[in-house]
N, C-alpha and C positions, 0 to 999 in steps of 0.2 A: 505493499499500500504506499508505503515512503516511497521506494522507487519510481511508483504511476505518480505521485503528487510531486515528485522534484523533477521529474521530466518533462512534465504536460507543463507544470507550471515554468519552468526555465524557458519551453520551448516557446512557449506564450510572449515571452515577456524577451527575450532574442530576438524576434519578430520586430519586437518595439525598439530597441536597445541598438539595433545593431550599426546602424545610419548615424543618430549622436558619438557613436562610438569612433565611428570614422571619423568623424566631424574633429573631435578632440583628440584625437592624435593626428591629425595633420597639425593643428594647434601646437602641439608637444614637438613635432617634428621642428616646428620654425620657431619655436624658442628655443630648444636646446636641440639642432640638428643631431639625426642617429635615428637607431630604432622605437618607435615610440611604444613597442610594448615592449615586456619585460617578464622574463619566465625565472622561476626560483622553485628548487625544490626544497620540501619539504616531507615530512613523515606524517602517513596515510591510515589507514585503518589496517590493524596488524602488521606494524610496522614495517609496510610497504615505500618506496621511496614513489613522490609521486612530485608532478612539478604542475602549479599555479601559475596562470597566467593573471598577469596586472596590465594595467594604462601607466607606463613609465611615469612616477611622481618625482622623481631624481635624477639631477644632474647625472653622465657618464659614467663610467667609472667610480660608481657611488659607494663601491664594496668594500674600497682601500681609503679605509678610515683615515689612517694618516696623513691623507692630501688634504681631509676635507675639517677631519677634529682635531680638536686638543687633547689633550691626555687627560683631563678632566671629565669633557664628555665621552672619550670611549671609553673612562671608566664608565659611567652613567649607563653608557650607551648596551654594555654587557650584561649587566644589571638588570634589566628590562624589556633591554631589543626594540625603547623608544628614546626620542631626546625631546625638550621642552622646546628648544630651539635650534632646530635641524639643521645646518648654514648645507648640508648634500641637497636642500629640493630645490629644483627648477626654479628659476627667479628671485634668490636670497641673496639678498647684495650686501645688506648690513644685519646686526644683529636686533631682533622683534621680528626678521622678517620669517620666520616659521610658523607664524600663525596668521598670515596674510598676502605672500606672494601664491603665484599661480601652483607650484608644486603641493603650497598647504591648500588652498581650497580644493585642489583633486580630492585630498587626503579625507578635509574634514567633513566631505561631501559622501565620502567612500566611492567617490567616482574610479576611482584606479582600481577596483575590487570587480567593475563589470563585466570584465572580459569572462571571470571563473562559469560566469549564467553559465555563458555561450560553450564555452571547451571544457572545464571539468566538472561540471553538474550537467547538462543537457549533452553533448556529446560523450564525453569520455566516462561517468559515471561515476568517478573517483570521488566526487565530494557531493555532499546534499547541501540541500538548502540551507536547513538549518542541523547543529553539532556544536563538536568540539571546533576552536580554530586549530588549522593546518599550522604545525607547529615544527619549530627549525629544530634540527640534530642537537647541537648545541645546548639548543634552548630546554630541551626534552632532559637531555645529560644530565647540566645542571637544577635542575626545579623539580624534578620527580624523582620518590624512590622509585624502585623497581617494579614495587606492586602498582604504585599509583600510574606509571609507565604502560604496563598492560591493561589497565582499565582505560586511563584514558585513550589508548589505541583499539579498544574493542567495537568503537564505532566510524563511522565516516565521519572526517571533518566535515565544518561548514562555512559555507558564506557566511554565514553568523552563527550566534550560539547564545548562552544564557550570560556571558562574561561580557561579551563583545554589546547584547541590548541591554543589559542593567548594570553595566559597570564602563565600559568603553573608553582604557586607559584611565581610569578615575584609582584602581583597582590594579596593583601589579603583585610579583613573585614575591616580594622580599618578604610579607608578611604572610605568606601562603596564602593569602585571601584570594588570589586568582585560579589556584589550584584549586582550591576549595570550591569554585564556582563552577570550573569546566567539570569538576569532577561531580557533582551537584547534578549537571546535567545527563549522566554518563548512567549515575544510579536513578533516577526521575525521570527520563524519558518517557514522551506519550505525544497521543499527533496532538492533544490539548495544549501540552507547554511548549509544545511544535507553534503553533498559530499564536500563543500570549506574546512568542520569542519575537515573530515577526512584527504583529503588532507593534511591540517595543521598539523593538531596530527601528524603525520608520519614523518613531518619535524622537527618539536619538537624536538620528540623522538630522531630520528636520530641526531638529533643537541646538543641533552639535555639540550634544553632551559627549564630553570626555575627549574632545576631537584633538588626537595628534597626528 
């Protein structure tokens, strides 16, 4: 039932968003020439590797942290895999731009995630509309113990999830609250919880709650 819902809903949405995605991709290319799409390896269900597709919100070679970040920013990034004021974002020119530049806007409205609807959910089926957040290998190793890893990876990762809908970066790994929220979904998943998360996600995106 969940896969049927994922496929039908993502197919309908894909038909609506494909033209806007193409337009945004052109704008990204104009602002920062290069491939406007970004593919990143994450860990999926049962520990299988998967590649998630995104619109690029960051400058080229943003994975080279030393090129763009100070030692203090690198330390912060390695704790939460997020930065309050990320100089790698497209359009970033001076401190404070991390909340208002072009790349920041793409992230605040979750526009960068849209290609996952077409490729990961609809075509490949390795993600769901709702699930745990697709996680980096290092992120998983540093923040979850073995039993938690097994539990977390027992479900498909989602475009959105309980943590993303109800906290969206306001809750982090350091105090274990993000882990608790992700695992809460795994233990309590149901069709009705998925619907609540979808509507809460829409509200959070529109209000830009916890956006980074």
